[in-house]
C-alpha positions as CSV (number, residue, x, y, z in Angstrom):
1,G,16.8,-68.4,-34.3
2,F,13.6,-68.1,-32.3
3,H,13.2,-64.5,-33.4
4,F,13.6,-65.3,-37.1
5,M,11.5,-68.5,-37.0
6,F,8.6,-67.4,-34.7
7,E,8.5,-63.7,-33.7
8,K,9.4,-62.1,-37.0
9,P,6.6,-63.9,-39.1
10,Q,4.1,-63.1,-36.3
11,L,5.1,-59.4,-36.4
12,E,4.9,-59.2,-40.2
13,K,1.4,-60.8,-40.1
14,L,0.3,-58.2,-37.5
15,R,1.8,-55.3,-39.5
16,Q,-0.2,-56.5,-42.6
17,Q,-3.4,-56.7,-40.6
18,Q,-2.9,-53.2,-39.2
19,A,-2.2,-51.8,-42.7
20,A,-5.4,-53.4,-44.0
21,A,-7.3,-52.0,-41.0
22,G,-5.9,-48.5,-41.7
23,K,-6.9,-48.6,-45.3
24,Q,-10.5,-49.5,-44.3
25,A,-10.6,-46.6,-41.9
26,V,-9.5,-44.2,-44.7
27,V,-12.2,-45.7,-47.1
28,T,-14.8,-45.1,-44.3
29,A,-13.7,-41.5,-43.8
30,V,-13.8,-40.8,-47.6
31,K,-17.2,-42.3,-47.9
32,N,-18.5,-40.1,-45.0
33,D,-17.1,-37.0,-46.8
34,A,-19.0,-37.8,-50.0
35,V,-21.7,-35.2,-49.4
36,T,-23.8,-34.1,-52.4
37,S,-24.8,-30.6,-51.2
38,L,-23.6,-28.3,-48.5
39,R,-26.1,-27.0,-45.9
40,P,-26.0,-24.3,-43.2
41,R,-24.1,-25.4,-40.1
42,A,-27.0,-24.8,-37.7
43,E,-29.3,-26.9,-39.8
44,V,-26.9,-29.9,-39.9
45,V,-26.1,-29.6,-36.1
46,S,-29.9,-29.6,-35.3
47,E,-30.6,-32.8,-37.2
48,V,-29.4,-35.3,-34.7
49,R,-29.5,-35.7,-30.9
50,R,-26.4,-34.2,-29.3
51,I,-24.6,-33.9,-26.0
52,P,-23.7,-30.2,-25.1
53,V,-20.0,-29.2,-24.7
54,K,-19.5,-26.1,-22.5
55,G,-16.4,-24.4,-21.5
56,S,-15.2,-20.9,-20.7
57,K,-13.6,-20.6,-24.2
58,V,-15.3,-23.3,-26.3
59,E,-18.8,-24.5,-26.8
60,G,-20.5,-27.0,-29.1
61,S,-21.7,-30.6,-29.0
62,L,-21.0,-34.3,-29.5
63,S,-23.1,-36.1,-32.1
64,L,-24.8,-39.3,-30.9
65,K,-24.9,-40.3,-34.6
66,G,-21.4,-41.6,-35.1
67,G,-20.5,-40.8,-31.5
68,M,-18.1,-38.1,-32.7
69,I,-16.8,-34.7,-31.9
70,D,-17.9,-32.5,-34.8
71,D,-19.2,-29.2,-33.4
72,V,-16.7,-27.0,-31.6
73,L,-16.8,-23.2,-31.6
74,L,-14.1,-20.9,-30.1
75,T,-16.2,-18.4,-28.0
76,E,-13.4,-15.8,-27.7
77,H,-12.6,-15.6,-31.4
78,Y,-14.8,-14.4,-34.2
79,A,-14.8,-15.0,-38.0
80,T,-15.4,-11.3,-38.8
81,L,-14.4,-8.0,-37.3
82,E,-18.1,-7.3,-36.5
83,K,-17.8,-10.2,-33.9
84,K,-20.9,-11.8,-35.4
85,D,-20.0,-15.5,-35.7
86,H,-17.6,-17.5,-33.5
87,V,-14.7,-19.3,-35.2
88,A,-15.7,-22.9,-35.9
89,L,-12.9,-25.3,-34.9
90,L,-14.9,-28.4,-35.9
91,S,-18.0,-28.6,-38.1
92,P,-20.1,-31.7,-39.1
93,A,-20.1,-33.4,-42.5
94,G,-22.4,-31.7,-44.9
95,T,-21.3,-28.1,-44.0
96,R,-18.8,-25.8,-45.7
97,G,-15.4,-26.5,-44.3
98,A,-16.5,-29.6,-42.5
99,E,-13.9,-30.9,-40.1
100,Y,-14.5,-33.5,-37.4
101,V,-12.9,-36.2,-35.3
102,Q,-13.8,-39.8,-35.6
103,T,-12.6,-42.8,-33.5
104,G,-13.7,-46.4,-33.8
105,W,-13.0,-50.0,-34.4
106,I,-12.7,-52.2,-37.4
107,S,-12.3,-56.0,-37.6
108,D,-10.5,-58.1,-40.1
109,A,-12.8,-61.0,-39.4
110,Q,-16.0,-61.6,-41.4
111,G,-19.3,-60.9,-39.7
112,V,-18.0,-58.7,-36.8
113,V,-20.3,-55.7,-36.6
114,T,-18.5,-52.5,-35.5
115,P,-19.9,-49.0,-35.0
116,G,-19.6,-46.6,-37.9
117,S,-20.5,-43.0,-38.8
118,D,-24.3,-43.9,-39.0
119,T,-24.4,-45.7,-35.7
120,V,-26.6,-44.0,-33.1
121,W,-25.0,-44.2,-29.7
122,T,-26.9,-43.9,-26.4
123,L,-25.9,-42.1,-23.2
124,A,-24.7,-44.8,-20.7
125,P,-26.5,-45.1,-17.4
126,G,-24.9,-42.8,-14.8
127,S,-23.1,-40.7,-17.4
128,A,-22.9,-36.9,-17.3
129,S,-25.4,-35.4,-19.8
130,E,-23.1,-32.5,-20.6
131,L,-19.4,-32.3,-21.3
132,S,-17.9,-29.5,-19.4
133,E,-14.3,-28.5,-18.8
134,G,-13.0,-30.4,-15.7
135,G,-16.4,-32.0,-15.3
136,A,-17.5,-35.6,-15.2
137,P,-17.0,-37.6,-18.4
138,V,-19.7,-38.4,-20.9
139,R,-20.1,-42.1,-21.6
140,L,-21.7,-43.4,-24.7
141,M,-22.6,-47.0,-25.4
142,W,-23.6,-49.1,-28.3
143,N,-24.3,-52.9,-28.5
144,N,-23.8,-54.6,-31.8
145,G,-26.5,-57.3,-31.1
146,H,-23.9,-60.1,-31.4
147,G,-22.2,-59.9,-27.9
148,L,-20.0,-56.9,-28.3
149,T,-20.7,-53.7,-26.3
150,F,-18.7,-50.6,-27.3
151,E,-18.2,-47.7,-24.9
152,R,-16.8,-44.3,-25.8
153,V,-15.8,-42.0,-22.9
154,F,-15.3,-38.3,-23.6
155,S,-13.6,-35.9,-21.1
156,F,-12.6,-32.3,-21.5
157,S,-9.8,-30.6,-19.5
158,E,-9.4,-27.0,-18.4
159,S,-6.7,-26.8,-21.1
160,Y,-9.4,-27.5,-23.7
161,L,-8.1,-30.9,-24.6
162,F,-10.6,-33.6,-25.5
163,N,-9.8,-37.1,-24.3
164,V,-11.6,-40.1,-25.9
165,T,-11.2,-43.5,-24.3
166,E,-12.7,-46.5,-26.0
167,R,-13.6,-49.9,-24.4
168,V,-15.1,-53.0,-25.8
169,T,-16.8,-55.7,-23.7
170,N,-16.9,-59.1,-25.3
171,A,-19.7,-61.4,-24.2
172,T,-19.5,-63.7,-27.3
173,G,-17.5,-66.4,-25.6
174,Q,-15.0,-66.3,-28.5
175,S,-11.9,-64.3,-29.2
176,V,-12.5,-61.2,-31.4
177,R,-9.7,-59.2,-32.9
178,L,-10.4,-55.5,-33.3
179,H,-8.3,-52.6,-34.6
180,P,-8.7,-49.0,-33.3
181,Y,-8.6,-46.0,-35.6
182,R,-8.6,-42.3,-35.3
183,T,-9.2,-39.8,-38.1
184,V,-9.5,-36.1,-38.4
185,S,-11.5,-35.5,-41.6
186,R,-11.7,-32.2,-43.5
187,T,-13.7,-31.6,-46.5
188,G,-12.8,-28.8,-48.9
189,L,-10.7,-25.7,-48.2
190,P,-11.3,-23.1,-45.5
191,A,-13.4,-20.2,-46.9
192,D,-10.5,-17.7,-46.4
193,F,-7.8,-19.9,-48.0
């Protein structure tokens, strides 16, 4: 009786909220992919401040705008037989074959400001200034100006796996419900498809 009268309605309400949060994340990703013209990768990468990513088999950067992983090259693999350009595993929005990883939070409550793709993150005090395989993590922070501080921690293993941990510190004095999301966004088809 308790399950049907109390737990089941609570679970159904939570599922509906999570479904709505997932739809909002998809809308955000689609909006970010709506680019009017494609530009050279190097130009797009140089437009915003970045944190270098260095490994024995990969290199690239994390974008402070959006706090996302959107620039990863495979240094032992080339796009042509002439070994001119490295294979791009991830590329920022606005480039041909853009593919990037976004993580974040959304809220179903009105007025809760969460970071988005245009949010400019800062390097947290004491954070590593470069993401290297097996090295210290890079910590990014952003304060929404209304009592919530968001932290995103990136680490990178010798197995070339990125780990992203997110934390939120609530100093509002009120309960705030947030929903996490993760997306891998790809725009267009690969050039050799």
